[in-house]
C-alpha positions in Angstrom: -68.4 -39.3 -8.1 -67.2 -37.4 -5.1 -63.8 -35.8 -4.8 -60.8 -37.8 -3.7 -60.6 -36.0 -0.4 -64.2 -36.8 0.4 -66.0 -40.0 1.0 -67.5 -42.4 -1.4 -66.1 -42.9 -4.8 -69.2 -44.9 -5.9 -68.4 -47.2 -8.8 -65.3 -45.4 -9.9 -62.5 -47.1 -11.9 -64.4 -50.2 -12.8 -65.3 -51.4 -9.3 -68.6 -51.8 -7.6 -69.8 -49.3 -5.0 -67.9 -49.5 -1.8 -69.4 -51.6 1.0 -70.7 -54.5 -1.1 -70.3 -58.1 -0.2 -67.4 -60.1 -1.6 -68.4 -62.9 -4.1 -65.4 -65.2 -4.7 -66.8 -66.9 -7.8 -67.7 -63.6 -9.4 -64.3 -62.2 -8.5 -62.5 -65.1 -10.2 -64.5 -64.5 -13.3 -63.1 -61.0 -13.8 -60.9 -60.7 -16.8 -58.0 -58.9 -15.0 -58.1 -61.5 -12.3 -57.8 -64.4 -14.8 -54.9 -62.6 -16.6 -53.2 -61.9 -13.3 -53.4 -65.6 -12.2 -52.0 -66.7 -15.5 -49.2 -64.2 -15.2 -48.4 -65.5 -11.7 -48.4 -69.2 -13.0 -46.1 -68.3 -15.9 -43.7 -66.5 -13.6 -43.7 -69.4 -11.2 -42.8 -71.8 -14.0 -40.0 -69.6 -15.4 -38.0 -69.1 -12.1 -38.8 -72.7 -10.9 -37.4 -74.2 -14.1 -34.2 -72.1 -13.9 -33.7 -72.7 -10.2 -34.5 -76.4 -10.4 -32.6 -77.5 -13.5 -31.1 -74.2 -14.9 -27.7 -75.0 -13.5 -25.5 -77.9 -14.5 -21.9 -79.1 -13.9 -19.4 -80.9 -16.0 -18.1 -84.3 -15.0 -14.6 -82.9 -14.3 -15.9 -80.1 -12.1 -18.2 -79.6 -9.1 -18.9 -76.0 -10.0 -22.5 -75.3 -11.3 -22.9 -73.4 -14.5 -25.9 -71.7 -16.0 -27.5 -73.9 -18.7 -27.9 -70.8 -20.9 -24.4 -70.8 -22.4 -22.8 -70.6 -18.9 -24.2 -67.0 -18.6 -24.9 -66.3 -15.0 -26.5 -63.0 -15.9 -29.1 -64.8 -18.0 -30.1 -67.2 -15.2 -30.1 -64.4 -12.6 -32.2 -62.2 -14.9 -34.8 -64.9 -15.5 -35.0 -65.8 -11.8 -35.2 -62.1 -10.7 -38.0 -61.0 -13.0 -39.9 -64.2 -12.4 -39.8 -63.9 -8.6 -40.7 -60.2 -8.6 -43.5 -60.8 -11.1 -45.0 -63.6 -9.0 -44.9 -61.5 -5.8 -46.4 -58.5 -7.7 -49.3 -60.7 -9.0 -50.0 -61.8 -5.5 -50.0 -58.2 -4.2 -52.3 -57.0 -7.0 -54.6 -59.9 -6.5 -55.0 -58.7 -2.9 -55.6 -55.2 -4.2 -58.3 -56.5 -6.5 -60.0 -58.2 -3.6 -59.9 -55.0 -1.4 -60.5 -52.6 -4.3 -64.3 -52.5 -4.1 -64.1 -51.6 -0.4 -62.1 -48.5 -1.1 -64.4 -45.5 -1.0 -61.8 -42.8 -1.8 -61.7 -42.1 -5.5 -58.2 -40.8 -5.4 -56.9 -44.0 -3.7 -58.5 -46.0 -6.5 -56.9 -43.9 -9.1 -53.4 -44.3 -7.7 -53.8 -48.1 -7.4 -55.0 -48.3 -11.0 -52.1 -46.1 -12.2 -49.7 -48.3 -10.2 -51.1 -51.4 -11.8 -50.9 -49.9 -15.3 -47.3 -48.7 -14.8 -46.0 -51.9 -13.3 -47.7 -54.0 -16.0 -46.2 -52.0 -18.8 -42.7 -52.2 -17.2 -42.9 -55.9 -16.7 -44.3 -56.7 -20.1 -41.1 -54.9 -21.4 -38.9 -56.8 -19.0 -40.4 -60.1 -20.1 -39.7 -59.2 -23.7 -36.1 -58.5 -22.8 -35.9 -61.7 -20.8 -37.3 -63.8 -23.7 -34.7 -62.3 -26.1 -31.8 -62.9 -23.6 -32.7 -66.5 -22.8 -33.4 -67.3 -26.4 -30.1 -65.8 -27.6 -28.1 -67.5 -24.9 -29.8 -70.9 -25.4 -29.1 -70.7 -29.2 -25.4 -70.1 -28.4 -25.2 -73.0 -26.0 -23.1 -75.9 -27.3 -25.0 -79.2 -27.2 -22.2 -81.0 -25.4 -22.6 -78.6 -22.4 -26.3 -79.5 -21.9 -26.2 -82.5 -19.7 -29.6 -82.0 -18.0 -32.1 -79.1 -18.0 -32.8 -78.9 -21.7 -36.5 -79.2 -21.2 -36.5 -76.8 -18.3 -34.6 -74.2 -20.4 -37.1 -74.5 -23.3 -40.0 -74.2 -20.8 -38.6 -71.0 -19.3 -38.1 -69.5 -22.7 -41.6 -70.5 -23.8 -43.3 -69.1 -20.7 -41.3 -66.0 -20.8 -42.8 -65.5 -24.3 -46.3 -66.2 -22.9 -45.8 -63.7 -20.1 -45.3 -60.9 -22.6 -48.9 -61.3 -23.7 -50.4 -62.0 -20.3 -48.9 -58.8 -18.9 -50.0 -57.0 -22.1 -53.5 -58.1 -21.2 -53.0 -56.6 -17.8 -52.0 -53.3 -19.4 -55.2 -53.3 -21.4 -57.5 -54.0 -18.5 -55.7 -51.4 -16.2 -56.0 -48.8 -19.0 -59.7 -49.6 -19.4 -60.3 -49.1 -15.7 -58.4 -45.8 -15.7 -60.4 -44.5 -18.6 -63.6 -45.5 -16.9 -62.6 -43.5 -13.9 -61.8 -40.5 -16.0 -65.1 -40.7 -17.8 -67.0 -41.0 -14.6 -65.4 -37.8 -13.4 -66.1 -36.0 -16.6 -69.8 -37.0 -16.5 -70.2 -36.2 -12.8 -68.4 -32.9 -12.6 -70.5 -29.8 -13.5 -68.9 -26.4 -13.9 -70.7 -23.6 -12.0 -73.1 -21.6 -14.1 -71.6 -18.4 -15.5 -73.2 -15.1 -14.5 -72.8 -12.0 -12.5 -72.1 -12.4 -8.8 -75.2 -11.4 -6.8 -74.7 -8.3 -4.7 -74.5 -8.5 -1.0 -77.8 -7.8 0.8 -77.7 -4.4 2.4 -79.3 -3.3 5.6 -82.9 -2.1 5.4 -83.4 1.5 4.7 -84.3 3.1 8.0 -86.3 6.4 7.7 -87.2 9.0 10.2 -90.7 7.5 10.5 -89.3 4.3 11.9 -87.9 5.9 15.0 -90.1 5.8 18.1 -90.8 8.9 20.2 -88.3 9.1 23.0 -89.6 8.8 26.5 -90.0 11.8 28.9 -90.8 14.3 26.2 -92.9 17.4 27.2 -96.6 16.9 26.4 -98.1 19.3 24.0 -101.7 20.2 23.3 -104.5 21.2 25.6 -102.9 19.9 28.8 -99.9 22.2 28.3 -102.0 25.2 27.4 -104.3 24.8 30.5 -101.4 24.8 32.9 -101.2 28.0 34.9 -98.3 28.7 37.3 -99.3 29.5 40.9 -99.7 33.2 41.7 -96.8 35.0 43.5 -97.8 37.1 46.5 
């Protein structure tokens, strides 16, 4: 696996090598994709039930009241986490489609960490939502429930199911993160310990390597046979 600043991340973080073709059928068979689609469906059911039949009014008033013991906070909480969860599932599904095309290992790591963190947070928020809706529904007087009883029970049930679906997303994201860490540990090799090789020095130049300079006086027989001209 190459570094995050570099190019290809290979098959890092549980995805195929970058540049492969997209196979829709194989994509839909991936466990995290199935869990994400289920989480989106559960969230859609929760906030749709509350928006559709989660508010009722009494015969003597035109004002709408939350079916969960007239608690506006309970209805708003269920709608809020349901809408955000649905949009997040759509976003991460797009990320899952584009993920194999990402060649940068660091970008893959950040996306997997974002998936892991968001899934953990929303599993906790769904648990809180289930407890709030269940408590408020148990405290609701039967005479105040004109319509929306089935929708209220459905929103509670699918809030409970969402805890486990997002728990599965935590598991799959954690597996992908560990796969990326293991790929890095197996690919990275520390440099071999040992002394640093010395710098290469210039070759030793001796006197014998110098050439005779030009225009030097000639020695030998020629110099001894030379006679200066006589002076008269």
